[in-house]
C-alpha positions as CSV (number, residue, x, y, z in Angstrom):
1,M,60.7,129.8,44.1
2,R,63.6,133.0,43.2
3,N,66.5,131.9,42.3
4,R,69.7,133.5,44.6
5,T,73.3,134.4,44.4
6,L,74.9,134.2,47.5
7,C,77.9,136.5,48.0
8,P,81.1,135.1,49.2
9,V,80.9,136.2,53.0
10,Q,77.7,134.3,52.6
11,I,79.3,131.3,51.2
12,A,82.0,131.5,54.0
13,A,79.9,131.7,56.5
14,A,77.9,128.6,55.3
15,V,80.9,126.6,54.7
16,K,82.2,127.6,58.2
17,S,78.9,126.6,59.9
18,A,78.8,123.3,58.1
19,F,82.6,122.7,59.0
20,C,81.6,123.5,62.8
21,A,78.4,121.0,62.6
22,M,80.5,118.5,60.9
23,A,83.3,118.7,63.7
24,A,80.6,118.8,66.7
25,L,78.9,115.5,65.6
26,A,82.5,114.0,64.9
27,L,83.2,114.6,68.7
28,G,80.2,112.4,69.6
29,S,79.7,112.9,73.3
30,S,79.6,115.7,75.5
31,T,83.3,115.5,76.6
32,G,84.2,114.4,73.1
33,L,86.2,111.4,74.0
34,A,85.3,107.9,72.9
35,A,85.5,105.1,74.8
36,G,88.6,103.1,75.2
37,D,89.7,99.5,75.2
38,A,91.3,98.9,78.6
39,A,92.7,95.4,77.1
40,A,94.4,97.2,74.4
41,G,95.4,100.1,76.6
42,Q,97.1,97.5,78.8
43,Q,99.3,96.6,76.1
44,L,100.1,99.9,75.3
45,F,101.2,100.7,78.8
46,A,103.1,97.6,79.1
47,S,105.1,98.4,75.6
48,H,105.6,101.9,75.8
49,C,104.4,103.5,79.3
50,G,105.9,100.8,81.6
51,I,109.2,101.6,80.7
52,C,108.9,104.9,83.1
53,H,105.7,104.4,85.1
54,T,104.3,101.3,87.1
55,T,101.0,100.1,88.1
56,Q,102.1,98.8,91.6
57,P,101.1,101.2,94.4
58,G,104.0,103.2,95.7
59,V,106.5,101.8,93.3
60,N,107.8,104.6,91.4
61,R,110.7,104.9,88.6
62,I,111.5,107.9,85.9
63,G,108.1,108.7,86.5
64,P,105.5,108.3,89.2
65,S,103.5,105.0,89.7
66,L,100.0,105.2,88.3
67,A,98.2,102.7,90.4
68,G,95.0,104.9,91.4
69,V,95.8,107.8,89.1
70,F,92.1,108.1,87.7
71,G,90.6,110.8,90.2
72,R,94.2,112.2,91.7
73,K,95.6,115.3,91.9
74,S,98.8,115.9,89.9
75,G,101.9,116.1,91.5
76,T,100.8,114.0,94.9
77,E,101.9,110.6,94.4
78,A,104.0,109.7,97.7
79,G,107.5,109.5,97.3
80,Y,108.0,110.8,93.6
81,N,109.8,113.8,93.2
82,Y,107.2,116.0,90.4
83,S,108.5,119.3,89.1
84,P,107.0,122.2,90.4
85,A,105.2,122.9,87.1
86,L,103.1,119.4,87.7
87,K,102.4,120.0,91.9
88,A,101.2,123.7,91.1
89,A,99.0,122.6,88.3
90,A,96.4,121.1,90.8
91,I,94.9,118.9,88.1
92,T,92.5,116.3,88.7
93,W,93.2,113.4,86.5
94,D,90.1,112.2,84.7
95,E,89.5,111.5,81.0
96,K,89.3,115.1,79.6
97,E,92.6,116.0,81.6
98,L,94.2,112.9,80.9
99,D,93.6,113.2,76.8
100,K,94.7,116.6,77.1
101,F,98.1,116.0,79.0
102,L,98.8,112.6,77.1
103,Q,98.1,114.3,73.6
104,N,101.3,117.3,74.5
105,P,102.5,116.8,78.4
106,A,104.7,120.0,77.8
107,A,102.3,122.2,75.9
108,D,99.4,121.1,78.8
109,V,101.9,121.7,81.8
110,H,105.1,123.9,80.9
111,G,107.7,122.6,83.0
112,T,106.7,119.2,83.2
113,K,109.4,116.2,83.3
114,M,107.3,113.8,81.1
115,V,108.2,114.2,77.4
116,V,107.1,111.4,75.8
117,S,103.3,112.0,74.3
118,V,100.5,109.8,73.0
119,P,99.7,111.3,69.7
120,G,97.1,108.7,68.6
121,N,93.5,109.1,69.9
122,D,92.7,105.7,69.8
123,D,95.6,104.8,71.7
124,R,95.2,107.8,74.3
125,Q,91.7,106.6,74.6
126,N,92.6,103.3,75.4
127,V,95.3,104.2,77.7
128,I,93.1,105.9,79.6
129,A,90.4,103.2,80.1
130,Y,93.3,100.9,81.1
131,L,94.1,103.8,83.9
132,K,90.7,104.0,85.0
133,T,90.8,100.1,86.0
134,L,93.7,101.0,88.4
135,K,93.3,101.1,92.0
136,P,95.6,102.5,94.5
C-alpha cells in the first residue's frame, strides 16, 4: 500500500463528509424528530403553555385552544383572533411544523402573536407528544 499525503482541500472535504454523516445519524428517523413523552409534555404544558392556552375545545385565552391542534390548519380555531400572518401561513400542524414553530415562532411565521418559544428539543418533543393526545 502506498503512503499518500492529502492536501488541505481533501482533508476539509473528508471532515465535512464525516460531519454530515454524523449529523444524519444523530437525527435518527426520516423526520429527524425523536418520540416524545406525552406525560412529561402534559406537565410542561400545565406549567408553561397553559398560561396562554387551554386544552378545552372552544375555550381561548391569550392564545387559542390547542384541543385538536394536531392536524389542524393554522389560524382556524373558531373564536380566536389570529394574526394575519398565521392565518395566511396555511400550515397543517404536524410533528415537523410544530417542532419548527415552537422552536422559534417569530422566525417561522413572521408576524405571529406568539412570542414564547420552547428551545429545548426534548421539551418540544414532549409537548408535541402531548398535543397529539388532545381531541377537539
